[in-house]
TORKOL-4160 file (C-alpha; in steps of 0.2 Angstrom, whole numbers, padded with zeros to 4 digits, m for minus):
158
<pt num="1" X="0477" Y="0224" Z="m0353"/>
<pt num="2" X="0472" Y="0230" Z="m0371"/>
<pt num="3" X="0476" Y="0248" Z="m0374"/>
<pt num="4" X="0464" Y="0256" Z="m0388"/>
<pt num="5" X="0473" Y="0273" Z="m0394"/>
<pt num="6" X="0459" Y="0282" Z="m0404"/>
<pt num="7" X="0455" Y="0298" Z="m0412"/>
<pt num="8" X="0453" Y="0307" Z="m0429"/>
<pt num="9" X="0465" Y="0303" Z="m0443"/>
<pt num="10" X="0481" Y="0311" Z="m0442"/>
<pt num="11" X="0481" Y="0313" Z="m0424"/>
<pt num="12" X="0495" Y="0302" Z="m0422"/>
<pt num="13" X="0488" Y="0284" Z="m0417"/>
<pt num="14" X="0501" Y="0274" Z="m0425"/>
<pt num="15" X="0515" Y="0284" Z="m0420"/>
<pt num="16" X="0510" Y="0286" Z="m0403"/>
<pt num="17" X="0503" Y="0268" Z="m0402"/>
<pt num="18" X="0518" Y="0260" Z="m0409"/>
<pt num="19" X="0530" Y="0269" Z="m0396"/>
<pt num="20" X="0518" Y="0265" Z="m0382"/>
<pt num="21" X="0518" Y="0246" Z="m0387"/>
<pt num="22" X="0537" Y="0247" Z="m0388"/>
<pt num="23" X="0539" Y="0254" Z="m0371"/>
<pt num="24" X="0526" Y="0241" Z="m0363"/>
<pt num="25" X="0534" Y="0227" Z="m0374"/>
<pt num="26" X="0517" Y="0223" Z="m0380"/>
<pt num="27" X="0511" Y="0219" Z="m0398"/>
<pt num="28" X="0505" Y="0232" Z="m0409"/>
<pt num="29" X="0489" Y="0232" Z="m0420"/>
<pt num="30" X="0485" Y="0246" Z="m0432"/>
<pt num="31" X="0467" Y="0243" Z="m0435"/>
<pt num="32" X="0469" Y="0251" Z="m0454"/>
<pt num="33" X="0476" Y="0234" Z="m0458"/>
<pt num="34" X="0461" Y="0226" Z="m0455"/>
<pt num="35" X="0449" Y="0235" Z="m0466"/>
<pt num="36" X="0440" Y="0225" Z="m0480"/>
<pt num="37" X="0445" Y="0231" Z="m0497"/>
<pt num="38" X="0428" Y="0238" Z="m0500"/>
<pt num="39" X="0431" Y="0250" Z="m0485"/>
<pt num="40" X="0448" Y="0255" Z="m0492"/>
<pt num="41" X="0441" Y="0258" Z="m0509"/>
<pt num="42" X="0427" Y="0269" Z="m0502"/>
<pt num="43" X="0439" Y="0281" Z="m0491"/>
<pt num="44" X="0452" Y="0282" Z="m0505"/>
<pt num="45" X="0437" Y="0289" Z="m0516"/>
<pt num="46" X="0435" Y="0302" Z="m0502"/>
<pt num="47" X="0418" Y="0294" Z="m0496"/>
<pt num="48" X="0415" Y="0293" Z="m0478"/>
<pt num="49" X="0411" Y="0275" Z="m0470"/>
<pt num="50" X="0394" Y="0271" Z="m0463"/>
<pt num="51" X="0391" Y="0262" Z="m0448"/>
<pt num="52" X="0386" Y="0247" Z="m0458"/>
<pt num="53" X="0404" Y="0247" Z="m0466"/>
<pt num="54" X="0412" Y="0248" Z="m0449"/>
<pt num="55" X="0403" Y="0233" Z="m0440"/>
<pt num="56" X="0411" Y="0219" Z="m0449"/>
<pt num="57" X="0429" Y="0227" Z="m0448"/>
<pt num="58" X="0426" Y="0232" Z="m0428"/>
<pt num="59" X="0419" Y="0214" Z="m0426"/>
<pt num="60" X="0435" Y="0206" Z="m0433"/>
<pt num="61" X="0447" Y="0218" Z="m0423"/>
<pt num="62" X="0438" Y="0212" Z="m0407"/>
<pt num="63" X="0439" Y="0194" Z="m0411"/>
<pt num="64" X="0458" Y="0197" Z="m0414"/>
<pt num="65" X="0459" Y="0207" Z="m0397"/>
<pt num="66" X="0450" Y="0194" Z="m0387"/>
<pt num="67" X="0465" Y="0182" Z="m0392"/>
<pt num="68" X="0477" Y="0194" Z="m0385"/>
<pt num="69" X="0482" Y="0196" Z="m0366"/>
<pt num="70" X="0491" Y="0212" Z="m0368"/>
<pt num="71" X="0491" Y="0224" Z="m0384"/>
<pt num="72" X="0490" Y="0241" Z="m0389"/>
<pt num="73" X="0478" Y="0245" Z="m0405"/>
<pt num="74" X="0477" Y="0261" Z="m0416"/>
<pt num="75" X="0459" Y="0263" Z="m0420"/>
<pt num="76" X="0448" Y="0278" Z="m0424"/>
<pt num="77" X="0434" Y="0271" Z="m0413"/>
<pt num="78" X="0426" Y="0288" Z="m0416"/>
<pt num="79" X="0409" Y="0284" Z="m0408"/>
<pt num="80" X="0404" Y="0277" Z="m0392"/>
<pt num="81" X="0394" Y="0263" Z="m0401"/>
<pt num="82" X="0412" Y="0258" Z="m0411"/>
<pt num="83" X="0421" Y="0258" Z="m0395"/>
<pt num="84" X="0408" Y="0247" Z="m0387"/>
<pt num="85" X="0409" Y="0234" Z="m0401"/>
<pt num="86" X="0429" Y="0234" Z="m0401"/>
<pt num="87" X="0430" Y="0231" Z="m0383"/>
<pt num="88" X="0415" Y="0220" Z="m0380"/>
<pt num="89" X="0421" Y="0205" Z="m0369"/>
<pt num="90" X="0437" Y="0211" Z="m0366"/>
<pt num="91" X="0442" Y="0209" Z="m0348"/>
<pt num="92" X="0452" Y="0224" Z="m0346"/>
<pt num="93" X="0455" Y="0238" Z="m0357"/>
<pt num="94" X="0459" Y="0256" Z="m0356"/>
<pt num="95" X="0455" Y="0269" Z="m0370"/>
<pt num="96" X="0468" Y="0283" Z="m0375"/>
<pt num="97" X="0459" Y="0298" Z="m0383"/>
<pt num="98" X="0471" Y="0308" Z="m0392"/>
<pt num="99" X="0466" Y="0325" Z="m0397"/>
<pt num="100" X="0470" Y="0340" Z="m0406"/>
<pt num="101" X="0464" Y="0356" Z="m0415"/>
<pt num="102" X="0456" Y="0354" Z="m0432"/>
<pt num="103" X="0470" Y="0367" Z="m0438"/>
<pt num="104" X="0483" Y="0356" Z="m0430"/>
<pt num="105" X="0478" Y="0339" Z="m0436"/>
<pt num="106" X="0474" Y="0347" Z="m0455"/>
<pt num="107" X="0492" Y="0353" Z="m0454"/>
<pt num="108" X="0499" Y="0336" Z="m0450"/>
<pt num="109" X="0488" Y="0329" Z="m0463"/>
<pt num="110" X="0494" Y="0340" Z="m0477"/>
<pt num="111" X="0512" Y="0335" Z="m0473"/>
<pt num="112" X="0508" Y="0316" Z="m0475"/>
<pt num="113" X="0503" Y="0305" Z="m0486"/>
<pt num="114" X="0491" Y="0290" Z="m0480"/>
<pt num="115" X="0488" Y="0274" Z="m0490"/>
<pt num="116" X="0471" Y="0278" Z="m0493"/>
<pt num="117" X="0464" Y="0292" Z="m0481"/>
<pt num="118" X="0462" Y="0308" Z="m0490"/>
<pt num="119" X="0463" Y="0324" Z="m0480"/>
<pt num="120" X="0446" Y="0328" Z="m0486"/>
<pt num="121" X="0438" Y="0317" Z="m0474"/>
<pt num="122" X="0445" Y="0325" Z="m0459"/>
<pt num="123" X="0430" Y="0337" Z="m0456"/>
<pt num="124" X="0419" Y="0322" Z="m0458"/>
<pt num="125" X="0429" Y="0313" Z="m0444"/>
<pt num="126" X="0427" Y="0328" Z="m0432"/>
<pt num="127" X="0408" Y="0329" Z="m0435"/>
<pt num="128" X="0407" Y="0311" Z="m0431"/>
<pt num="129" X="0419" Y="0311" Z="m0416"/>
<pt num="130" X="0410" Y="0307" Z="m0399"/>
<pt num="131" X="0424" Y="0311" Z="m0386"/>
<pt num="132" X="0424" Y="0296" Z="m0373"/>
<pt num="133" X="0417" Y="0300" Z="m0355"/>
<pt num="134" X="0430" Y="0288" Z="m0347"/>
<pt num="135" X="0448" Y="0289" Z="m0356"/>
<pt num="136" X="0465" Y="0294" Z="m0353"/>
<pt num="137" X="0465" Y="0311" Z="m0363"/>
<pt num="138" X="0481" Y="0317" Z="m0373"/>
<pt num="139" X="0483" Y="0333" Z="m0381"/>
<pt num="140" X="0493" Y="0329" Z="m0396"/>
<pt num="141" X="0500" Y="0348" Z="m0397"/>
<pt num="142" X="0515" Y="0339" Z="m0386"/>
<pt num="143" X="0528" Y="0329" Z="m0395"/>
<pt num="144" X="0525" Y="0311" Z="m0396"/>
<pt num="145" X="0536" Y="0306" Z="m0383"/>
<pt num="146" X="0529" Y="0317" Z="m0370"/>
<pt num="147" X="0512" Y="0309" Z="m0375"/>
<pt num="148" X="0517" Y="0292" Z="m0373"/>
<pt num="149" X="0526" Y="0297" Z="m0356"/>
<pt num="150" X="0509" Y="0304" Z="m0350"/>
<pt num="151" X="0500" Y="0289" Z="m0356"/>
<pt num="152" X="0512" Y="0277" Z="m0346"/>
<pt num="153" X="0510" Y="0288" Z="m0331"/>
<pt num="154" X="0491" Y="0288" Z="m0331"/>
<pt num="155" X="0491" Y="0268" Z="m0335"/>
<pt num="156" X="0502" Y="0265" Z="m0320"/>
<pt num="157" X="0490" Y="0274" Z="m0309"/>
<pt num="158" X="0475" Y="0264" Z="m0312"/>
């Protein structure tokens, strides 16, 4: 099974995804590591990515995930079309949707320094977000360990 941990920047995808992968004993992939340099430069300059910017990145991630039996991947996957592209052809996957209020996520972004994602893009991410209909939805107001425990419990029930 592939578990896609998705949500806006600063929601805790990497923190929760790494901890989840550790508990499962599965590989962890951070989708940010696979952005082409043009995407990184665009985001670092404070310019939101377009769908055309994202397609090659999502296709590359899909290709990598097709080669894995099990993995946890942290990926914004904000739109349904992005999630479909990311998971196309995967025999077994689950979407974990991490969410929180704009105020909570903005406060977390203010307290950290991402390698290229400025806090100024957070509102555009919330504007782009299409919450998934079929997902394990986790409110990140809880501590990461509680979020991971809730995800594990929901994965076991499926």
